[in-house]
A tleap script that builds the chain and sets N, CA, C and O, in Angstrom:
source leaprc.protein.ff14SB
mol = sequence {
  NMET PHE LEU ILE GLY GLY GLY ALA VAL PHE
  ARG GLU GLY LEU ALA ARG ALA ASP THR VAL
  LEU LEU THR ARG ILE HIE ALA GLU MET ALA
  GLY ASP VAL PHE PHE PRO ASP PHE ASP PRO
  ALA GLY PHE GLN LEU VAL ALA SER ARG GLU
  VAL PRO ALA ALA LEU PRO MET THR LEU LEU
  THR TYR ARG ARG LEU PRO ALA ALA ALA ALA
  HIE LEU PRO ALA ALA ASP ALA GLU SER CYS
  CSER
}
set mol.1.N position { -14.561 -10.147 -2.731 }
set mol.1.CA position { -15.377 -11.047 -3.480 }
set mol.1.C position { -14.667 -11.315 -4.807 }
set mol.1.O position { -14.130 -10.394 -5.422 }
set mol.2.N position { -14.663 -12.551 -5.240 }
set mol.2.CA position { -14.107 -12.918 -6.536 }
set mol.2.C position { -15.259 -13.280 -7.461 }
set mol.2.O position { -16.191 -13.972 -7.052 }
set mol.3.N position { -15.201 -12.820 -8.697 }
set mol.3.CA position { -16.228 -13.132 -9.695 }
set mol.3.C position { -15.629 -14.089 -10.714 }
set mol.3.O position { -14.551 -13.850 -11.258 }
set mol.4.N position { -16.343 -15.167 -10.959 }
set mol.4.CA position { -15.888 -16.139 -11.939 }
set mol.4.C position { -17.025 -16.367 -12.916 }
set mol.4.O position { -17.954 -17.129 -12.647 }
set mol.5.N position { -16.940 -15.719 -14.013 }
set mol.5.CA position { -17.725 -16.013 -15.171 }
set mol.5.C position { -19.172 -15.650 -15.236 }
set mol.5.O position { -19.954 -15.454 -14.306 }
set mol.6.N position { -19.367 -15.600 -16.521 }
set mol.6.CA position { -20.545 -15.038 -17.105 }
set mol.6.C position { -20.215 -13.624 -17.535 }
set mol.6.O position { -19.817 -12.796 -16.716 }
set mol.7.N position { -20.380 -13.348 -18.816 }
set mol.7.CA position { -20.065 -12.022 -19.322 }
set mol.7.C position { -20.794 -10.916 -18.581 }
set mol.7.O position { -20.202 -9.883 -18.268 }
set mol.8.N position { -22.088 -11.127 -18.293 }
set mol.8.CA position { -22.873 -10.111 -17.569 }
set mol.8.C position { -22.356 -9.940 -16.144 }
set mol.8.O position { -22.326 -8.824 -15.624 }
set mol.9.N position { -21.956 -11.024 -15.519 }
set mol.9.CA position { -21.410 -10.956 -14.154 }
set mol.9.C position { -20.112 -10.166 -14.157 }
set mol.9.O position { -19.884 -9.338 -13.275 }
set mol.10.N position { -19.261 -10.417 -15.145 }
set mol.10.CA position { -18.008 -9.668 -15.258 }
set mol.10.C position { -18.274 -8.173 -15.414 }
set mol.10.O position { -17.671 -7.357 -14.717 }
set mol.11.N position { -19.179 -7.812 -16.333 }
set mol.11.CA position { -19.447 -6.389 -16.581 }
set mol.11.C position { -20.002 -5.710 -15.337 }
set mol.11.O position { -19.568 -4.609 -14.997 }
set mol.12.N position { -20.935 -6.329 -14.662 }
set mol.12.CA position { -21.524 -5.751 -13.443 }
set mol.12.C position { -20.468 -5.625 -12.352 }
set mol.12.O position { -20.378 -4.590 -11.691 }
set mol.13.N position { -19.684 -6.653 -12.162 }
set mol.13.CA position { -18.668 -6.634 -11.114 }
set mol.13.C position { -17.566 -5.642 -11.389 }
set mol.13.O position { -17.074 -4.994 -10.465 }
set mol.14.N position { -17.164 -5.509 -12.643 }
set mol.14.CA position { -16.095 -4.583 -12.993 }
set mol.14.C position { -16.498 -3.140 -12.682 }
set mol.14.O position { -15.658 -2.337 -12.276 }
set mol.15.N position { -17.753 -2.816 -12.865 }
set mol.15.CA position { -18.241 -1.460 -12.575 }
set mol.15.C position { -18.139 -1.135 -11.090 }
set mol.15.O position { -18.085 0.037 -10.720 }
set mol.16.N position { -18.113 -2.153 -10.237 }
set mol.16.CA position { -18.098 -1.946 -8.782 }
set mol.16.C position { -16.760 -2.280 -8.126 }
set mol.16.O position { -16.576 -2.046 -6.932 }
set mol.17.N position { -15.837 -2.822 -8.898 }
set mol.17.CA position { -14.589 -3.339 -8.331 }
set mol.17.C position { -13.649 -2.229 -7.875 }
set mol.17.O position { -13.521 -1.193 -8.528 }
set mol.18.N position { -12.998 -2.467 -6.747 }
set mol.18.CA position { -11.933 -1.553 -6.330 }
set mol.18.C position { -10.562 -2.160 -6.627 }
set mol.18.O position { -9.560 -1.445 -6.650 }
set mol.19.N position { -10.514 -3.478 -6.855 }
set mol.19.CA position { -9.288 -4.173 -7.239 }
set mol.19.C position { -9.625 -5.137 -8.369 }
set mol.19.O position { -10.646 -5.823 -8.332 }
set mol.20.N position { -8.757 -5.180 -9.368 }
set mol.20.CA position { -8.916 -6.127 -10.475 }
set mol.20.C position { -7.645 -6.966 -10.547 }
set mol.20.O position { -6.548 -6.435 -10.714 }
set mol.21.N position { -7.803 -8.279 -10.420 }
set mol.21.CA position { -6.708 -9.232 -10.613 }
set mol.21.C position { -6.918 -9.831 -11.998 }
set mol.21.O position { -7.804 -10.663 -12.193 }
set mol.22.N position { -6.118 -9.415 -12.936 }
set mol.22.CA position { -6.330 -9.765 -14.336 }
set mol.22.C position { -5.204 -10.669 -14.811 }
set mol.22.O position { -4.029 -10.348 -14.633 }
set mol.23.N position { -5.556 -11.792 -15.411 }
set mol.23.CA position { -4.580 -12.693 -16.009 }
set mol.23.C position { -4.681 -12.560 -17.518 }
set mol.23.O position { -5.730 -12.838 -18.100 }
set mol.24.N position { -3.619 -12.147 -18.142 }
set mol.24.CA position { -3.568 -12.057 -19.606 }
set mol.24.C position { -2.786 -13.265 -20.112 }
set mol.24.O position { -1.586 -13.397 -19.871 }
set mol.25.N position { -3.494 -14.142 -20.819 }
set mol.25.CA position { -2.872 -15.332 -21.392 }
set mol.25.C position { -2.392 -14.966 -22.787 }
set mol.25.O position { -3.159 -14.440 -23.593 }
set mol.26.N position { -1.136 -15.242 -23.071 }
set mol.26.CA position { -0.527 -14.847 -24.338 }
set mol.26.C position { -0.751 -15.916 -25.400 }
set mol.26.O position { 0.194 -16.495 -25.935 }
set mol.27.N position { -2.027 -16.163 -25.692 }
set mol.27.CA position { -2.417 -17.134 -26.712 }
set mol.27.C position { -3.876 -16.867 -27.075 }
set mol.27.O position { -4.626 -16.283 -26.294 }
set mol.28.N position { -4.256 -17.296 -28.251 }
set mol.28.CA position { -5.654 -17.217 -28.654 }
set mol.28.C position { -6.369 -18.441 -28.078 }
set mol.28.O position { -5.909 -19.573 -28.230 }
set mol.29.N position { -7.491 -18.195 -27.420 }
set mol.29.CA position { -8.221 -19.286 -26.783 }
set mol.29.C position { -9.634 -19.358 -27.359 }
set mol.29.O position { -10.260 -18.332 -27.627 }
set mol.30.N position { -10.120 -20.567 -27.543 }
set mol.30.CA position { -11.503 -20.751 -27.968 }
set mol.30.C position { -12.391 -20.644 -26.734 }
set mol.30.O position { -11.983 -21.014 -25.633 }
set mol.31.N position { -13.577 -20.146 -26.919 }
set mol.31.CA position { -14.511 -20.063 -25.804 }
set mol.31.C position { -15.698 -19.208 -26.179 }
set mol.31.O position { -15.698 -18.547 -27.217 }
set mol.32.N position { -16.712 -19.221 -25.327 }
set mol.32.CA position { -17.904 -18.436 -25.629 }
set mol.32.C position { -18.127 -17.294 -24.641 }
set mol.32.O position { -19.027 -16.479 -24.842 }
set mol.33.N position { -17.325 -17.217 -23.576 }
set mol.33.CA position { -17.421 -16.116 -22.626 }
set mol.33.C position { -16.014 -15.601 -22.360 }
set mol.33.O position { -15.102 -16.366 -22.047 }
set mol.34.N position { -15.860 -14.297 -22.491 }
set mol.34.CA position { -14.577 -13.666 -22.252 }
set mol.34.C position { -14.778 -12.476 -21.324 }
set mol.34.O position { -15.864 -11.901 -21.255 }
set mol.35.N position { -13.727 -12.122 -20.620 }
set mol.35.CA position { -13.755 -10.928 -19.788 }
set mol.35.C position { -13.920 -9.737 -20.718 }
set mol.35.O position { -13.307 -9.704 -21.784 }
set mol.36.N position { -14.744 -8.747 -20.335 }
set mol.36.CA position { -14.937 -7.590 -21.222 }
set mol.36.C position { -13.635 -6.809 -21.411 }
set mol.36.O position { -12.709 -6.926 -20.609 }
set mol.37.N position { -13.577 -6.021 -22.469 }
set mol.37.CA position { -12.412 -5.155 -22.660 }
set mol.37.C position { -12.223 -4.334 -21.392 }
set mol.37.O position { -13.161 -3.709 -20.898 }
set mol.38.N position { -11.022 -4.343 -20.881 }
set mol.38.CA position { -10.729 -3.634 -19.634 }
set mol.38.C position { -10.021 -2.335 -19.955 }
set mol.38.O position { -8.935 -2.335 -20.536 }
set mol.39.N position { -10.639 -1.226 -19.575 }
set mol.39.CA position { -10.035 0.094 -19.741 }
set mol.39.C position { -9.424 0.468 -18.399 }
set mol.39.O position { -10.159 0.685 -17.436 }
set mol.40.N position { -8.100 0.551 -18.309 }
set mol.40.CA position { -7.480 0.821 -17.016 }
set mol.40.C position { -7.597 2.275 -16.541 }
set mol.40.O position { -7.071 2.615 -15.482 }
set mol.41.N position { -8.282 3.140 -17.311 }
set mol.41.CA position { -8.494 4.517 -16.848 }
set mol.41.C position { -9.255 4.459 -15.528 }
set mol.41.O position { -10.257 3.752 -15.419 }
set mol.42.N position { -8.798 5.182 -14.548 }
set mol.42.CA position { -9.431 5.151 -13.232 }
set mol.42.C position { -8.800 4.127 -12.303 }
set mol.42.O position { -9.173 4.030 -11.134 }
set mol.43.N position { -7.842 3.360 -12.820 }
set mol.43.CA position { -7.136 2.354 -12.033 }
set mol.43.C position { -5.639 2.631 -12.099 }
set mol.43.O position { -5.161 3.300 -13.015 }
set mol.44.N position { -4.913 2.114 -11.128 }
set mol.44.CA position { -3.454 2.170 -11.139 }
set mol.44.C position { -2.929 0.739 -11.140 }
set mol.44.O position { -3.369 -0.091 -10.344 }
set mol.45.N position { -1.994 0.455 -12.031 }
set mol.45.CA position { -1.339 -0.846 -12.045 }
set mol.45.C position { -0.386 -0.900 -10.863 }
set mol.45.O position { 0.558 -0.112 -10.798 }
set mol.46.N position { -0.613 -1.817 -9.925 }
set mol.46.CA position { 0.219 -1.891 -8.720 }
set mol.46.C position { 1.133 -3.109 -8.708 }
set mol.46.O position { 2.062 -3.180 -7.903 }
set mol.47.N position { 0.876 -4.075 -9.603 }
set mol.47.CA position { 1.750 -5.248 -9.676 }
set mol.47.C position { 1.603 -5.887 -11.052 }
set mol.47.O position { 0.524 -5.894 -11.644 }
set mol.48.N position { 2.710 -6.419 -11.541 }
set mol.48.CA position { 2.722 -7.117 -12.819 }
set mol.48.C position { 3.789 -8.193 -12.737 }
set mol.48.O position { 4.920 -7.933 -12.327 }
set mol.49.N position { 3.418 -9.410 -13.131 }
set mol.49.CA position { 4.379 -10.509 -13.063 }
set mol.49.C position { 4.210 -11.407 -14.277 }
set mol.49.O position { 3.121 -11.917 -14.538 }
set mol.50.N position { 5.288 -11.595 -15.011 }
set mol.50.CA position { 5.292 -12.511 -16.148 }
set mol.50.C position { 5.447 -13.938 -15.625 }
set mol.50.O position { 6.261 -14.196 -14.738 }
set mol.51.N position { 4.669 -14.850 -16.174 }
set mol.51.CA position { 4.763 -16.260 -15.797 }
set mol.51.C position { 5.180 -17.034 -17.048 }
set mol.51.O position { 4.366 -17.252 -17.945 }
set mol.52.N position { 6.450 -17.449 -17.107 }
set mol.52.CA position { 6.948 -18.167 -18.284 }
set mol.52.C position { 6.628 -19.659 -18.181 }
set mol.52.O position { 7.494 -20.472 -17.859 }
set mol.53.N position { 5.401 -19.993 -18.453 }
set mol.53.CA position { 4.949 -21.378 -18.344 }
set mol.53.C position { 4.704 -21.935 -19.746 }
set mol.53.O position { 4.936 -21.243 -20.736 }
set mol.54.N position { 4.239 -23.177 -19.834 }
set mol.54.CA position { 3.883 -23.766 -21.125 }
set mol.54.C position { 2.861 -22.886 -21.833 }
set mol.54.O position { 2.855 -22.798 -23.061 }
set mol.55.N position { 2.004 -22.239 -21.062 }
set mol.55.CA position { 1.041 -21.262 -21.558 }
set mol.55.C position { 1.416 -19.929 -20.913 }
set mol.55.O position { 0.905 -19.604 -19.841 }
set mol.56.N position { 2.297 -19.151 -21.544 }
set mol.56.CA position { 2.787 -17.923 -20.919 }
set mol.56.C position { 1.658 -16.952 -20.604 }
set mol.56.O position { 0.692 -16.836 -21.358 }
set mol.57.N position { 1.793 -16.257 -19.481 }
set mol.57.CA position { 0.766 -15.316 -19.051 }
set mol.57.C position { 1.394 -14.191 -18.246 }
set mol.57.O position { 2.538 -14.282 -17.801 }
set mol.58.N position { 0.613 -13.124 -18.070 }
set mol.58.CA position { 0.998 -12.011 -17.222 }
set mol.58.C position { -0.088 -11.823 -16.182 }
set mol.58.O position { -1.270 -11.738 -16.516 }
set mol.59.N position { 0.311 -11.757 -14.924 }
set mol.59.CA position { -0.620 -11.513 -13.823 }
set mol.59.C position { -0.547 -10.029 -13.482 }
set mol.59.O position { 0.523 -9.511 -13.164 }
set mol.60.N position { -1.684 -9.350 -13.547 }
set mol.60.CA position { -1.749 -7.905 -13.329 }
set mol.60.C position { -2.691 -7.592 -12.179 }
set mol.60.O position { -3.756 -8.199 -12.062 }
set mol.61.N position { -2.308 -6.657 -11.336 }
set mol.61.CA position { -3.174 -6.194 -10.249 }
set mol.61.C position { -3.381 -4.701 -10.415 }
set mol.61.O position { -2.427 -3.924 -10.449 }
set mol.62.N position { -4.642 -4.314 -10.517 }
set mol.62.CA position { -5.020 -2.909 -10.629 }
set mol.62.C position { -5.829 -2.515 -9.407 }
set mol.62.O position { -6.629 -3.306 -8.907 }
set mol.63.N position { -5.624 -1.292 -8.920 }
set mol.63.CA position { -6.421 -0.732 -7.821 }
set mol.63.C position { -7.112 0.524 -8.344 }
set mol.63.O position { -6.502 1.343 -9.032 }
set mol.64.N position { -8.389 0.661 -8.010 }
set mol.64.CA position { -9.128 1.842 -8.436 }
set mol.64.C position { -8.560 3.070 -7.744 }
set mol.64.O position { -8.291 3.040 -6.543 }
set mol.65.N position { -8.377 4.148 -8.494 }
set mol.65.CA position { -7.890 5.407 -7.934 }
set mol.65.C position { -8.986 6.029 -7.074 }
set mol.65.O position { -10.165 5.896 -7.403 }
set mol.66.N position { -8.630 6.708 -5.978 }
set mol.66.CA position { -9.641 7.270 -5.073 }
set mol.66.C position { -10.664 8.162 -5.776 }
set mol.66.O position { -11.851 8.072 -5.465 }
set mol.67.N position { -10.256 9.001 -6.691 }
set mol.67.CA position { -11.203 9.880 -7.380 }
set mol.67.C position { -12.210 9.071 -8.189 }
set mol.67.O position { -13.377 9.451 -8.282 }
set mol.68.N position { -11.770 7.958 -8.776 }
set mol.68.CA position { -12.671 7.112 -9.561 }
set mol.68.C position { -13.614 6.334 -8.658 }
set mol.68.O position { -14.740 6.038 -9.058 }
set mol.69.N position { -13.181 5.999 -7.454 }
set mol.69.CA position { -14.021 5.231 -6.528 }
set mol.69.C position { -15.243 6.032 -6.103 }
set mol.69.O position { -16.281 5.451 -5.788 }
set mol.70.N position { -15.138 7.349 -6.090 }
set mol.70.CA position { -16.270 8.185 -5.695 }
set mol.70.C position { -17.426 8.057 -6.677 }
set mol.70.O position { -18.557 8.415 -6.350 }
set mol.71.N position { -17.153 7.548 -7.884 }
set mol.71.CA position { -18.190 7.436 -8.909 }
set mol.71.C position { -18.739 6.023 -9.046 }
set mol.71.O position { -19.469 5.740 -9.996 }
set mol.72.N position { -18.406 5.135 -8.123 }
set mol.72.CA position { -18.914 3.764 -8.181 }
set mol.72.C position { -20.417 3.761 -7.967 }
set mol.72.O position { -20.929 4.554 -7.177 }
set mol.73.N position { -21.132 2.882 -8.658 }
set mol.73.CA position { -22.574 2.784 -8.425 }
set mol.73.C position { -22.833 2.251 -7.010 }
set mol.73.O position { -22.092 1.408 -6.505 }
set mol.74.N position { -23.871 2.748 -6.399 }
set mol.74.CA position { -24.222 2.282 -5.050 }
set mol.74.C position { -24.733 0.857 -5.129 }
set mol.74.O position { -25.518 0.520 -6.015 }
set mol.75.N position { -24.295 0.031 -4.214 }
set mol.75.CA position { -24.784 -1.358 -4.151 }
set mol.75.C position { -26.142 -1.359 -3.468 }
set mol.75.O position { -26.375 -0.619 -2.511 }
set mol.76.N position { -27.019 -2.188 -3.968 }
set mol.76.CA position { -28.301 -2.353 -3.301 }
set mol.76.C position { -28.585 -3.839 -3.160 }
set mol.76.O position { -27.961 -4.668 -3.821 }
set mol.77.N position { -29.526 -4.164 -2.299 }
set mol.77.CA position { -29.820 -5.573 -1.984 }
set mol.77.C position { -30.255 -6.338 -3.226 }
set mol.77.O position { -29.896 -7.505 -3.384 }
set mol.78.N position { -31.021 -5.706 -4.111 }
set mol.78.CA position { -31.496 -6.393 -5.296 }
set mol.78.C position { -30.359 -6.805 -6.218 }
set mol.78.O position { -30.345 -7.928 -6.722 }
set mol.79.N position { -29.404 -5.906 -6.445 }
set mol.79.CA position { -28.326 -6.231 -7.378 }
set mol.79.C position { -27.349 -7.244 -6.794 }
set mol.79.O position { -26.553 -7.813 -7.542 }
set mol.80.N position { -27.378 -7.485 -5.510 }
set mol.80.CA position { -26.468 -8.439 -4.878 }
set mol.80.C position { -27.092 -9.806 -4.655 }
set mol.80.O position { -26.426 -10.720 -4.170 }
set mol.81.N position { -28.351 -9.954 -5.002 }
set mol.81.CA position { -28.993 -11.246 -4.737 }
set mol.81.C position { -28.909 -12.171 -5.908 }
set mol.81.O position { -29.402 -13.296 -5.842 }
savepdb mol mol.pdb
quit
């Protein structure tokens, strides 16, 4: 599942994610919703790629470590609707 926007949606999804595909844009951007601060503790960086474009960015892929996955909140029908 991919989550696109809304600060609350990001925070809820990040707590349950086993993979995070994070794009770090190397510029200050105006906006009213941002991805929450990402603490990579409990994750392993498995891929990183610099993109030298007009708007330079880094594409990062993190996978949750097995020990950290055991502490994921249980999904229920209400939180998924």
